[in-house]
C-alpha positions in Angstrom: 39.6 17.8 41.5 40.4 19.5 38.3 41.2 16.2 36.6 37.8 14.8 37.7 36.3 18.0 36.2 38.0 17.4 32.9 36.8 13.8 32.9 33.2 14.9 33.6 33.5 17.5 30.8 34.6 14.8 28.4 31.6 12.7 29.5 29.4 15.7 29.0 30.7 16.2 25.5 30.1 12.5 24.7 26.6 12.7 26.2 25.8 15.8 24.1 27.0 14.0 21.0 24.9 10.9 21.8 21.9 13.1 22.5 22.3 14.9 19.2 22.6 11.6 17.3 19.5 10.3 19.1 17.6 13.4 18.1 18.6 13.0 14.4 17.7 9.3 14.5 14.3 10.1 16.0 13.6 12.7 13.3 14.7 10.2 10.6 12.4 7.6 12.1 9.5 10.0 12.2 10.0 10.6 8.5 10.0 6.9 7.9 6.8 6.5 9.8 5.2 9.4 7.8 6.3 7.8 4.5 5.0 4.4 5.7 1.6 6.0 6.5 1.5 7.6 3.1 2.4 4.4 1.4 -0.3 2.5 3.3 -2.9 5.2 2.4 -1.8 4.9 -1.3 -2.0 1.1 -1.1 -5.5 1.2 0.4 -6.6 3.6 -2.3 -5.2 1.4 -5.0 -6.9 -1.7 -3.4 -10.3 0.1 -3.4 -9.8 1.2 -7.0 -8.8 -2.3 -8.1 -11.8 -3.7 -6.3 -14.2 -1.3 -8.0 -12.6 -2.1 -11.4 -12.9 -5.9 -10.6 -16.6 -5.4 -9.7 -17.2 -3.5 -13.0 -15.5 -6.2 -15.0 -17.7 -8.8 -13.2 -20.8 -6.9 -14.3 -19.4 -6.7 -17.9 -18.9 -10.5 -17.8 -22.4 -11.1 -16.7 -23.7 -8.8 -19.5 -21.5 -10.7 -22.0 -23.0 -14.0 -20.8 -26.5 -12.6 -21.3 -25.5 -11.5 -24.8 -24.3 -15.0 -25.6 -27.5 -16.5 -24.3 -29.6 -14.0 -26.3 -27.5 -14.8 -29.5 -28.0 -18.5 -28.9 -31.8 -18.0 -28.6 -31.9 -15.9 -31.8 -29.8 -18.6 -33.6 -32.1 -21.3 -32.4 -35.1 -19.3 -33.5 -33.6 -18.6 -36.9 -32.7 -22.3 -37.3 -36.2 -23.3 -36.3 -37.7 -20.9 -38.8 -35.4 -22.2 -41.5 -36.3 -25.8 -40.7 -40.0 -24.8 -41.0 -39.5 -23.2 -44.3 -37.7 -26.2 -45.7 -40.5 -28.5 -44.5 -43.0 -26.2 -45.9 -41.2 -26.2 -49.3 -41.4 -30.0 -49.3 -45.1 -29.8 -48.8 -45.7 -26.7 -50.9 -42.9 -26.1 -53.5 -44.4 -22.6 -54.3 -43.0 -21.1 -51.2 -40.4 -18.7 -52.4 -36.7 -19.5 -52.7 -36.1 -15.9 -51.7 -37.7 -16.6 -48.3 -35.4 -19.5 -47.9 -32.4 -17.5 -48.8 -33.5 -14.7 -46.4 -33.8 -17.2 -43.6 -30.4 -18.8 -44.4 -28.9 -15.3 -44.2 -30.6 -14.7 -40.9 -29.2 -17.9 -39.5 -25.7 -16.9 -40.7 -26.1 -13.5 -39.1 -27.3 -15.0 -35.9 -24.3 -17.5 -35.9 -21.9 -14.6 -36.5 -23.5 -12.6 -33.7 -23.2 -15.7 -31.4 -19.5 -16.2 -32.3 -18.7 -12.5 -31.6 -20.6 -12.7 -28.3 -18.6 -15.8 -27.3 -15.4 -14.1 -28.3 -16.3 -11.0 -26.2 -17.2 -13.2 -23.3 -13.8 -15.0 -23.5 -12.1 -11.6 -23.4 -14.2 -10.4 -20.5 -13.4 -13.6 -18.6 -9.7 -13.1 -19.2 -10.0 -9.4 -18.2 -11.8 -10.5 -15.0 -9.1 -12.9 -14.1 -6.5 -10.1 -14.5 -8.7 -7.8 -12.4 -9.0 -10.4 -9.7 -5.2 -10.9 -9.7 -4.6 -7.2 -9.6 -7.0 -6.9 -6.6 -5.3 -9.7 -4.8 -1.9 -8.1 -5.4 -3.1 -4.7 -4.0 -4.6 -6.4 -1.0 -1.3 -8.1 -0.4 0.4 -4.7 -0.8 -1.9 -3.2 1.8 -1.0 -5.9 4.2 2.7 -5.4 3.6 2.3 -1.7 4.0 0.5 -2.2 7.3 3.2 -4.5 8.6 5.9 -2.0 7.4 4.1 0.8 9.2 3.8 -1.2 12.4 7.6 -2.0 12.3 8.4 1.7 11.7 6.2 2.7 14.6 7.9 0.2 16.8 11.2 1.6 15.7 9.9 5.1 16.5 9.0 4.1 20.0 12.5 2.6 20.4 14.1 5.9 19.1 12.0 7.9 21.6 13.1 5.7 24.4 16.7 6.1 23.3 16.3 9.9 23.1 14.9 9.9 26.6 17.8 7.9 27.9 20.3 10.1 26.2 18.6 13.2 27.6 18.8 11.7 31.1 22.5 10.9 30.6 23.1 14.4 29.3 21.4 16.0 32.3 23.3 13.7 34.6 26.6 14.6 33.0 25.8 18.3 33.0 24.9 18.1 36.7 28.2 16.3 37.5 30.1 19.0 35.7 28.3 21.8 37.5 28.8 20.1 40.8 32.4 19.4 40.2 33.0 23.1 39.1 31.5 24.1 42.4 33.8 21.7 44.2 36.8 23.0 42.3 35.8 26.6 42.9 35.3 25.9 46.7 38.6 24.0 46.8 40.4 27.0 45.1 38.7 29.4 47.5 39.8 27.3 50.5 43.3 27.1 49.1 43.5 30.9 48.6 42.1 31.5 52.1 44.6 29.1 53.6 47.4 30.9 51.6 46.3 34.2 53.0 46.3 32.9 56.6 49.7 31.5 56.2 51.0 34.9 54.9 49.5 36.7 57.9 
């Protein structure tokens, strides 16, 4: 009976070790789940921020497109005015050369403004493409974070189940040891009683 008790005590020690390991693994998994939740929250915040920046850039592109259209209209108006002055000079040579020079300068200024507006529009389009790419990347990161969190939560459930099983094994081993100790104590008592009776 004492050998069985020793065997049960070894099993109890193994069960305690396994239970302790399961508790540590559960705590570690809970930390992983918490980190995954934080990562997901951060990813979602970044996605919202990128989306807002993308929308702002889209508005800036639209404003730049309107600036180009305005500059084109001004250039057309200046060209038309210059053409009218040239025609008027053909008909009436007394129209001042100064007026002609002023209109040519106006045309050049309008052309320069148009060129700057087109360059700004190109830059805004490039920036918008970058913002769209950034937004898509953050959306992908959110999805990856959601998948990671789901996997970590699944692992957490597994660790909880393992801990429950280890606790049941520990309780069972503990009960076997206690029962065996009672059996050994009873057997010792019977042995002592029988020894006393033999002596009497």
